[in-house]
C-alpha positions as CSV (number, residue, x, y, z in Angstrom):
1,X,-33.0,-4.6,-23.9
2,X,-30.5,-6.3,-21.3
3,X,-31.9,-8.7,-18.8
4,X,-30.4,-7.0,-15.9
5,X,-29.7,-3.3,-15.0
6,X,-26.8,-2.9,-12.6
7,X,-25.8,0.3,-11.0
8,X,-22.0,0.8,-11.5
9,X,-20.3,2.6,-8.5
10,X,-16.6,2.5,-8.4
11,X,-16.5,5.1,-5.7
12,X,-13.1,6.2,-4.4
13,X,-9.4,5.3,-4.7
14,X,-8.8,1.6,-5.7
15,X,-12.6,1.2,-5.9
16,X,-12.0,2.1,-9.6
17,X,-9.2,-0.5,-10.0
18,X,-11.1,-3.5,-8.5
19,X,-14.2,-2.6,-10.3
20,X,-12.3,-2.6,-13.6
21,X,-11.2,-6.2,-12.6
22,X,-14.8,-7.1,-12.1
23,X,-15.8,-5.9,-15.5
24,X,-13.2,-8.0,-17.2
25,X,-14.7,-11.2,-15.5
26,X,-18.3,-10.1,-16.1
27,X,-17.6,-9.4,-19.8
28,X,-15.9,-12.9,-20.2
29,X,-19.1,-14.4,-18.6
30,X,-21.3,-12.6,-21.1
31,X,-23.7,-11.6,-18.4
32,X,-26.7,-10.1,-20.1
33,X,-26.6,-6.8,-18.2
34,X,-26.4,-3.0,-18.7
35,X,-24.0,-1.2,-16.4
36,X,-25.3,2.2,-15.5
37,X,-22.7,4.5,-13.9
38,X,-23.6,6.3,-10.7
39,X,-21.8,9.0,-8.8
40,X,-20.7,8.2,-5.3
41,X,-17.8,9.1,-3.1
42,X,-15.4,11.8,-1.7
43,X,-15.3,13.7,-5.1
44,X,-19.0,14.5,-4.7
45,X,-18.8,15.4,-1.1
46,X,-16.1,17.9,-1.8
47,X,-17.9,19.7,-4.7
48,X,-21.5,19.1,-3.8
49,X,-21.5,18.5,0.0
50,X,-23.2,15.0,-0.8
51,X,-21.3,11.9,-1.3
52,X,-24.5,10.3,-2.4
53,X,-26.4,12.6,-4.7
54,X,-30.0,12.3,-5.2
55,X,-29.5,11.4,-9.0
56,X,-27.5,8.3,-7.8
57,X,-30.5,7.3,-5.6
58,X,-32.8,7.7,-8.4
59,X,-30.4,5.3,-10.5
60,X,-30.6,2.8,-7.8
61,X,-34.5,2.9,-7.8
62,X,-34.4,2.0,-11.5
63,X,-32.0,-0.9,-11.5
64,X,-31.9,-4.5,-10.2
65,X,-28.9,-4.1,-7.9
66,X,-25.7,-2.2,-7.5
67,X,-22.0,-3.2,-7.5
68,X,-19.9,-0.9,-5.4
69,X,-16.1,-0.4,-5.1
70,X,-14.8,1.4,-2.0
71,X,-15.4,4.6,-0.3
72,X,-13.3,7.1,1.6
73,X,-14.6,8.6,4.9
74,X,-13.1,11.1,7.2
75,X,-13.9,12.6,10.6
76,X,-16.3,15.5,10.7
77,X,-13.7,18.3,11.0
78,X,-11.5,17.0,8.2
79,X,-14.5,16.5,5.9
80,X,-15.6,20.1,6.4
81,X,-12.2,21.4,5.5
82,X,-12.2,19.5,2.2
83,X,-15.3,21.1,0.9
84,X,-14.9,23.7,-1.8
85,X,-14.7,27.2,-0.2
86,X,-18.3,28.2,-1.0
87,X,-19.8,25.2,0.8
88,X,-17.9,25.6,4.0
89,X,-19.5,26.8,7.1
90,X,-23.0,26.1,5.7
91,X,-23.9,23.4,8.2
92,X,-23.1,20.5,5.8
93,X,-22.2,17.2,7.8
94,X,-20.6,14.3,6.2
95,X,-22.5,11.0,6.4
96,X,-21.1,7.8,5.0
97,X,-22.9,7.0,1.6
98,X,-22.8,3.3,2.2
99,X,-24.5,3.7,5.6
100,X,-27.1,6.0,3.9
101,X,-27.8,3.3,1.1
102,X,-28.3,0.7,3.8
103,X,-30.9,2.7,5.7
104,X,-32.7,4.5,2.8
105,X,-33.1,1.2,0.8
106,X,-33.6,-0.9,3.9
107,X,-30.7,-3.2,3.1
108,X,-31.2,-4.8,6.4
109,X,-29.0,-7.8,6.0
110,X,-25.2,-7.7,5.5
111,X,-23.9,-11.0,4.5
112,X,-20.0,-11.7,4.7
113,X,-18.8,-15.1,3.7
114,X,-15.3,-15.8,4.9
115,X,-13.9,-19.0,3.2
116,X,-10.3,-20.3,3.2
117,X,-9.5,-21.3,-0.4
118,X,-6.9,-24.1,-0.8
119,X,-3.5,-22.7,-1.7
120,X,-3.9,-19.3,-0.2
121,X,-0.6,-18.7,1.9
122,X,-2.6,-16.2,4.0
123,X,-5.1,-18.7,5.4
124,X,-5.0,-19.0,9.2
125,X,-6.2,-22.5,8.8
126,X,-7.6,-24.5,5.8
127,X,-11.2,-25.5,5.7
128,X,-12.4,-22.3,7.5
129,X,-15.9,-21.7,6.0
130,X,-17.8,-19.0,8.0
131,X,-20.7,-16.8,7.1
132,X,-21.4,-13.7,9.2
133,X,-24.8,-12.1,9.3
134,X,-24.7,-8.6,10.4
135,X,-27.8,-6.5,11.1
136,X,-27.4,-3.5,8.8
137,X,-29.6,-0.7,9.6
138,X,-29.9,-0.2,13.3
139,X,-27.6,-0.3,16.5
140,X,-25.0,2.5,16.8
141,X,-25.1,3.1,13.0
142,X,-28.5,4.8,13.3
143,X,-26.8,8.1,13.7
144,X,-28.8,9.3,16.6
145,X,-26.0,11.1,18.5
146,X,-25.6,14.2,20.5
147,X,-22.6,16.5,21.2
148,X,-22.8,18.6,23.2
149,X,-25.5,16.9,25.3
150,X,-28.7,19.1,25.6
151,X,-29.7,19.8,29.2
152,X,-33.3,18.7,28.5
153,X,-32.1,15.3,27.1
154,X,-29.8,14.9,30.0
155,X,-32.6,15.5,32.5
156,X,-35.0,13.2,30.6
157,X,-32.5,10.4,30.7
158,X,-31.9,11.0,34.5
159,X,-35.6,10.8,35.1
160,X,-35.9,7.4,33.5
161,X,-32.4,6.1,34.7
162,X,-30.7,7.6,37.8
163,X,-27.3,6.2,36.7
164,X,-27.3,9.2,34.5
165,X,-26.6,11.3,37.6
166,X,-22.9,10.1,37.8
167,X,-22.2,12.6,34.9
168,X,-23.7,15.6,36.7
169,X,-20.1,17.0,37.4
170,X,-19.6,17.2,33.7
171,X,-20.7,20.1,31.5
172,X,-22.9,19.1,28.5
173,X,-20.2,20.2,26.0
174,X,-18.0,17.6,27.6
175,X,-20.5,14.8,27.1
176,X,-21.1,12.8,23.8
177,X,-24.0,10.3,23.5
178,X,-24.6,7.9,20.8
179,X,-27.8,5.8,21.1
180,X,-27.7,2.1,20.4
181,X,-31.2,1.3,19.0
182,X,-32.2,-2.3,18.3
183,X,-35.8,-3.3,17.4
184,X,-37.4,-6.7,17.8
185,X,-38.2,-6.8,14.2
186,X,-34.5,-6.0,13.2
187,X,-33.3,-8.7,15.4
188,X,-35.9,-11.2,14.2
189,X,-35.1,-10.5,10.7
190,X,-31.4,-11.0,10.8
191,X,-31.6,-14.1,13.0
192,X,-34.1,-15.6,10.6
193,X,-31.9,-14.9,7.7
194,X,-29.0,-16.7,9.5
195,X,-31.0,-19.7,10.1
196,X,-32.5,-19.8,6.6
197,X,-29.0,-19.7,5.3
198,X,-27.9,-22.5,7.6
199,X,-30.9,-24.6,6.5
200,X,-30.2,-23.9,2.7
201,X,-26.5,-24.7,3.0
202,X,-26.7,-27.6,5.4
203,X,-24.8,-26.0,8.3
204,X,-25.3,-27.4,11.8
205,X,-25.4,-24.3,14.0
206,X,-25.9,-20.6,14.3
207,X,-24.0,-18.6,16.9
208,X,-25.5,-15.4,18.1
209,X,-22.8,-13.0,19.2
210,X,-23.6,-10.2,21.8
211,X,-22.8,-8.8,25.3
212,X,-26.0,-9.2,27.4
213,X,-24.3,-9.4,30.6
214,X,-23.4,-5.8,30.3
215,X,-25.5,-4.2,27.6
216,X,-28.5,-5.9,29.1
217,X,-31.4,-4.3,27.1
218,X,-30.2,-4.0,23.5
219,X,-28.1,-7.3,23.5
220,X,-30.6,-8.9,25.7
221,X,-33.3,-8.3,23.2
222,X,-31.2,-9.9,20.5
223,X,-30.5,-13.0,22.6
224,X,-34.2,-13.5,23.6
225,X,-35.3,-12.9,19.9
226,X,-32.7,-15.5,18.7
227,X,-34.1,-18.1,21.1
228,X,-37.7,-17.6,19.9
229,X,-36.5,-17.9,16.3
230,X,-34.4,-21.0,16.9
231,X,-37.5,-22.8,17.9
232,X,-38.6,-22.8,14.2
233,X,-35.4,-24.6,13.2
234,X,-35.2,-27.7,15.3
235,X,-32.4,-29.4,13.3
236,X,-30.1,-26.4,13.7
237,X,-28.3,-25.6,17.1
238,X,-28.3,-22.1,18.5
239,X,-25.1,-21.2,20.3
240,X,-24.7,-18.1,22.3
241,X,-21.4,-16.3,23.2
242,X,-20.2,-12.8,24.1
243,X,-18.5,-10.6,21.6
244,X,-15.2,-10.6,23.5
245,X,-15.0,-14.3,24.2
246,X,-16.0,-15.0,20.4
247,X,-13.0,-13.1,19.2
248,X,-10.8,-15.2,21.3
249,X,-12.6,-18.5,20.2
250,X,-12.5,-17.5,16.5
251,X,-8.7,-17.2,16.6
252,X,-8.3,-20.5,18.8
253,X,-11.0,-22.8,17.2
254,X,-12.3,-21.2,13.9
255,X,-13.4,-24.6,12.6
256,X,-15.9,-24.9,15.4
257,X,-18.1,-22.2,14.0
258,X,-20.4,-22.0,10.9
259,X,-22.9,-19.2,10.8
260,X,-22.5,-16.1,13.0
261,X,-25.3,-13.7,13.6
262,X,-25.1,-10.4,15.4
263,X,-26.0,-6.6,15.6
264,X,-24.4,-3.9,13.5
265,X,-21.3,-2.8,15.4
266,X,-20.4,-6.2,16.6
267,X,-20.9,-7.6,13.1
268,X,-18.6,-4.9,11.7
269,X,-15.9,-6.0,14.1
270,X,-16.3,-9.7,14.1
271,X,-16.5,-9.9,10.2
272,X,-13.2,-8.2,10.0
273,X,-11.7,-10.7,12.3
274,X,-13.2,-13.6,10.3
275,X,-11.7,-12.1,7.0
276,X,-8.2,-12.1,8.4
277,X,-8.6,-15.8,9.2
278,X,-9.0,-16.4,5.5
279,X,-6.4,-14.0,4.0
280,X,-7.4,-10.5,5.0
281,X,-9.7,-7.9,3.5
282,X,-8.4,-8.7,0.0
283,X,-10.6,-11.8,0.2
284,X,-13.6,-10.2,2.1
285,X,-16.8,-10.0,0.1
286,X,-20.2,-8.7,1.1
287,X,-23.7,-8.2,0.1
288,X,-26.1,-5.6,1.6
289,X,-29.4,-7.1,1.0
290,X,-33.0,-5.9,1.3
291,X,-36.3,-7.4,0.3
292,X,-36.2,-5.7,-3.1
293,X,-32.7,-4.5,-3.6
294,X,-29.1,-5.2,-2.9
295,X,-25.8,-3.4,-3.0
296,X,-22.6,-5.6,-3.3
297,X,-19.3,-4.4,-2.1
298,X,-15.9,-5.8,-1.0
299,X,-15.2,-4.8,2.6
300,X,-11.8,-3.2,2.2
301,X,-11.3,0.5,2.1
302,X,-10.3,2.9,-0.7
303,X,-6.6,2.8,0.0
304,X,-5.8,6.1,-1.6
305,X,-2.1,5.7,-1.7
306,X,-2.7,2.7,-4.2
307,X,-5.2,4.6,-6.4
308,X,-4.6,3.8,-10.1
309,X,-1.5,1.7,-9.4
310,X,-3.4,-1.6,-9.9
311,X,-1.6,-3.1,-7.0
312,X,-4.3,-4.3,-4.8
313,X,-5.8,-7.8,-4.5
314,X,-9.2,-7.8,-6.5
315,X,-10.3,-11.2,-5.1
316,X,-12.6,-9.6,-2.5
317,X,-14.4,-7.8,-5.4
318,X,-14.5,-11.0,-7.6
319,X,-15.9,-12.9,-4.7
320,X,-18.4,-10.0,-4.2
321,X,-19.4,-10.4,-7.9
322,X,-20.2,-14.2,-7.1
323,X,-22.6,-13.0,-4.4
324,X,-24.2,-10.7,-6.9
325,X,-24.8,-13.3,-9.5
326,X,-26.2,-15.8,-6.9
327,X,-28.6,-13.0,-5.9
328,X,-29.6,-12.4,-9.4
329,X,-30.5,-16.0,-9.8
330,X,-27.5,-16.8,-12.0
331,X,-26.6,-19.7,-10.1
332,X,-24.5,-21.6,-12.6
333,X,-22.5,-18.4,-13.4
334,X,-21.8,-17.8,-9.7
335,X,-20.5,-21.3,-9.3
336,X,-18.3,-21.1,-12.3
337,X,-16.9,-17.8,-11.3
338,X,-16.1,-19.0,-7.7
339,X,-14.6,-22.2,-9.2
340,X,-12.3,-20.1,-11.4
341,X,-11.2,-18.0,-8.5
342,X,-10.6,-21.1,-6.4
343,X,-8.3,-22.5,-9.2
344,X,-6.2,-19.3,-9.6
345,X,-5.7,-19.2,-5.8
346,X,-4.8,-22.9,-5.7
347,X,-2.3,-22.6,-8.6
348,X,-0.6,-19.7,-7.0
349,X,0.9,-18.6,-10.3
350,X,-0.6,-15.2,-10.2
351,X,-0.6,-13.3,-6.8
352,X,-0.6,-9.8,-5.6
353,X,1.7,-8.2,-3.2
354,X,-0.2,-9.3,-0.2
355,X,0.1,-12.9,-1.0
356,X,3.9,-12.6,-1.7
357,X,3.7,-12.0,-5.5
358,X,4.2,-9.1,-7.8
359,X,1.1,-9.6,-10.1
360,X,-1.3,-6.6,-10.7
361,X,-5.0,-6.3,-10.1
362,X,-5.7,-6.9,-13.7
363,X,-3.4,-9.8,-13.9
364,X,-5.5,-11.6,-11.4
365,X,-8.7,-10.5,-13.2
366,X,-7.3,-11.8,-16.6
367,X,-6.2,-15.2,-14.9
368,X,-9.7,-15.7,-13.5
369,X,-11.2,-14.7,-16.8
370,X,-8.9,-17.3,-18.6
371,X,-10.2,-20.0,-16.4
372,X,-13.7,-19.1,-17.3
């Protein structure tokens, strides 16, 4: 029996290509694992009205972790149109399967390292080494939304906050509402994870990124909680900044920052900015981590136009595999894989189109495997 059971979820588009690259590297490392295929993605939405079938959730419940490729998501109306005819008009509503996984398996922490490896021509600056901690289950991603706005909800909001009265001139069908919901527990957990990471890796500061001067209650809760948590880590500085200013400062002075922590939506935005500083989404890895389970995924999309062409950069997936190995406790293997990736980048002999080369996805995988 294999030591690990890993749910294998290529998903859509180039997710299949980069997962094939990951398998080349994992096989070369002789990881003692069984890879269990699991259905996820647009194909299953179209023919089953569920991009995350219950059978896939059951596989995840019986595995140690999951490796995931990429997903295609489309707006509500387009998603409805692409259902098979017998499923249209039945009230099915598309919901991102990765968001579902985060919530149903309480994968509360999203870790996105952004590191500039020497030799990468796409680095904004060398020596950038950032880690973004994004709360993964709350905020605007909760999916508590209304359109049209029900009259009873409108009146209830107005009763508790008269500012709602400014929208009285608008009919309910002309108003859409999304609730930003943060909890003290969610804020405390993600900030604690950020400080623990800083402590473990010897980093000097944690920067909490919010917008409390405008979004006073939800961002304010995050800031107040961060200040409480920081008291338990006297050797690590807590810095506070607004999301808009942080985007500017990251472009201007990225070397000033180390660990960044924020809520779900802001984390989604700022982590993509950080990824671009170190070469773009082709180098952006992530882990969706809970107390008992984790799903690892590169943060790029499914790029349907490149599906099956083996054109895209698999480094994000290979770096995601590093995170998975580390989470499994395979520390030596994770270090060896990261070292091999760094060597291939530094040599610059094998590069995909985004790096100015003509190598294929599998060329990169084989070059990394050779280094191992």
